[in-house]
C-alpha positions as CSV (number, residue, x, y, z in Angstrom):
1,M,23.4,1.7,102.2
2,R,24.5,-1.7,100.9
3,I,22.0,-3.6,98.7
4,I,22.4,-7.4,98.7
5,K,20.9,-9.3,95.8
6,S,19.2,-12.5,96.6
7,M,20.8,-15.3,94.6
8,P,18.7,-18.2,93.5
9,E,19.2,-21.2,95.6
10,E,21.5,-23.9,94.3
11,Q,19.4,-26.9,93.1
12,L,20.8,-30.4,93.8
13,D,20.1,-33.9,92.4
14,I,19.2,-36.2,95.2
15,Y,20.6,-39.8,95.6
16,N,19.8,-42.6,98.0
17,E,22.3,-44.0,100.5
18,H,23.8,-46.2,97.8
19,N,24.6,-43.2,95.6
20,E,21.8,-44.1,93.1
21,P,19.8,-41.2,91.7
22,T,16.2,-40.8,93.0
23,G,15.0,-38.4,90.3
24,E,14.3,-35.7,93.0
25,V,15.7,-32.2,92.7
26,V,15.6,-29.9,95.7
27,G,17.3,-26.7,96.9
28,R,20.5,-27.0,98.9
29,K,18.8,-25.7,102.1
30,E,16.0,-28.3,101.8
31,A,18.5,-31.1,101.1
32,R,20.2,-30.2,104.4
33,E,17.0,-29.7,106.4
34,R,15.5,-33.1,105.2
35,G,18.8,-35.0,105.5
36,L,18.8,-36.0,101.8
37,W,21.8,-37.6,100.2
38,H,23.5,-35.5,97.4
39,R,26.9,-35.3,95.7
40,T,29.9,-33.1,96.3
41,A,33.4,-33.1,94.8
42,H,36.7,-32.4,96.5
43,I,39.7,-31.4,94.4
44,Y,43.2,-31.6,96.0
45,F,45.9,-29.5,94.3
46,Y,49.3,-31.0,94.8
47,R,52.9,-30.7,93.7
48,A,55.9,-32.9,94.3
49,T,59.0,-31.1,95.8
50,E,62.3,-32.3,97.1
51,G,60.8,-32.1,100.5
52,G,57.9,-34.4,99.6
53,I,54.3,-33.8,98.6
54,E,52.7,-30.4,99.1
55,L,49.0,-29.5,99.0
56,L,47.6,-26.1,98.2
57,V,45.7,-25.2,101.4
58,H,43.3,-22.3,101.8
59,L,41.7,-20.4,104.6
60,R,37.9,-20.5,104.1
61,S,35.9,-17.3,104.2
62,K,34.5,-16.1,107.5
63,E,31.1,-16.0,105.8
64,K,31.0,-19.7,104.8
65,D,28.0,-21.6,106.2
66,S,30.1,-24.6,107.2
67,N,33.5,-24.5,108.7
68,P,34.0,-20.7,108.4
69,N,37.5,-19.3,109.0
70,T,39.2,-22.7,109.0
71,W,42.0,-24.1,106.8
72,D,41.1,-26.6,104.1
73,T,43.2,-29.0,102.0
74,R,40.6,-29.3,99.2
75,F,38.5,-27.1,96.9
76,G,35.1,-28.1,95.7
77,G,31.5,-28.2,96.7
78,H,28.0,-29.3,95.9
79,I,27.3,-30.7,92.4
80,K,24.4,-28.7,90.8
81,A,21.4,-30.5,89.4
82,G,21.9,-31.8,85.9
83,R,25.7,-31.8,86.1
84,T,27.9,-34.8,86.1
85,I,30.3,-35.2,89.1
86,L,33.2,-34.3,86.8
87,E,31.5,-31.3,85.3
88,G,30.6,-30.2,88.8
89,A,34.2,-30.5,90.0
90,I,35.4,-28.4,87.1
91,D,32.7,-25.8,87.8
92,E,33.7,-25.6,91.4
93,V,37.4,-25.1,90.6
94,R,36.5,-22.3,88.2
95,E,34.2,-20.6,90.6
96,E,36.5,-20.9,93.7
97,I,39.9,-20.2,92.3
98,G,39.3,-18.9,88.8
99,I,41.1,-21.4,86.7
100,T,39.6,-23.7,84.0
101,L,40.6,-27.3,84.0
102,G,39.7,-29.9,81.5
103,E,38.4,-33.4,82.3
104,E,41.9,-34.8,81.6
105,D,43.4,-32.5,84.3
106,L,41.6,-34.3,87.1
107,L,42.6,-37.7,88.4
108,E,39.8,-39.6,90.1
109,A,41.0,-40.7,93.5
110,Y,38.2,-42.4,95.4
111,W,34.6,-42.0,96.6
112,S,33.9,-41.2,100.3
113,V,30.8,-40.5,102.3
114,S,29.9,-38.0,104.9
115,Q,27.1,-39.5,107.0
116,E,26.7,-36.2,109.0
117,N,26.1,-34.1,105.8
118,K,24.6,-36.8,103.6
119,H,27.3,-36.3,101.0
120,H,28.6,-38.8,98.4
121,V,32.0,-37.3,97.7
122,Q,34.1,-37.9,94.7
123,N,37.7,-37.0,95.4
124,Y,40.0,-35.8,92.7
125,V,43.7,-34.7,92.6
126,H,45.2,-32.2,90.2
127,Q,49.0,-31.7,89.8
128,F,49.2,-27.9,89.7
129,S,52.3,-26.4,88.1
130,G,51.2,-22.8,88.5
131,G,51.8,-20.3,91.3
132,I,49.4,-18.9,93.8
133,G,49.4,-15.7,91.8
134,D,47.7,-17.6,88.9
135,L,44.6,-18.2,91.1
136,H,41.8,-15.7,91.4
137,F,39.6,-15.7,94.5
138,S,36.7,-13.7,93.2
139,D,33.7,-15.4,94.8
140,G,34.6,-14.6,98.4
141,E,35.1,-18.2,99.6
142,V,38.8,-18.0,100.1
143,Q,40.8,-15.6,102.3
144,E,44.3,-16.9,101.7
145,A,46.1,-19.8,100.1
146,R,49.6,-21.4,100.5
147,W,51.5,-24.6,99.9
148,M,52.1,-26.9,102.8
149,N,53.9,-30.2,103.1
150,I,51.5,-33.1,103.8
151,A,53.5,-34.1,106.9
152,D,53.1,-30.5,108.3
153,I,49.4,-30.6,107.5
154,A,49.0,-33.8,109.4
155,T,50.8,-32.4,112.4
156,A,48.7,-29.2,112.4
157,L,45.5,-31.3,112.1
158,A,46.6,-33.5,115.1
159,E,47.6,-30.5,117.3
160,H,44.9,-28.0,116.3
161,P,41.9,-29.9,114.7
162,E,39.6,-26.9,115.4
163,Q,41.6,-24.8,112.9
164,W,40.8,-27.2,110.0
165,A,37.7,-28.0,107.9
166,Q,38.4,-31.7,107.8
167,G,39.9,-34.4,110.0
168,L,43.1,-36.2,110.2
169,K,41.5,-39.4,108.8
170,S,40.6,-37.7,105.5
171,M,44.1,-36.2,105.3
172,D,45.8,-39.5,105.8
173,R,43.6,-41.1,103.1
174,I,44.5,-38.5,100.4
175,A,48.2,-38.5,101.5
176,A,48.3,-42.3,101.1
177,F,46.7,-42.0,97.6
178,L,49.2,-39.4,96.5
179,R,52.2,-41.3,97.8
180,K,51.2,-44.3,95.7
181,R,50.8,-42.1,92.6
182,I,54.0,-40.1,92.9
């Protein structure tokens, strides 16, 4: 018999449509059910190679509540109540892949919004010099990880969008940002 412990629900700070705090704090489930704006962070791990720019992509867990069993180009998630967006991004990287980054390790890319999910998303990039063996997938959110060239990712997204957690538009935007920086 397997006993599953009930984890306390993640609490989120709520924002208005202009990304201004409302002062309200609710659980993640309630935020989704009520369609309340909240913040998330996406962190893209990249490296420059002779063949171009590569992103560290990962296969999301089959158990994820959104986009299960799909490939993703970014790590991250919801920013817990009381945390800054940068603190939350660092928390998410530590939780998902087991490495600790400092604030200086993340380069702020741009803000984006998800009307569907009511997310204000701060996007960051991190130039990762380690190997996949340096990552620790202990929280069950990642099944597999590998490096992929951004051109190959764009092709895969165009040909098989159902296999990916994000769309071609968001991939094009981060690729353009990285090309300007490298």
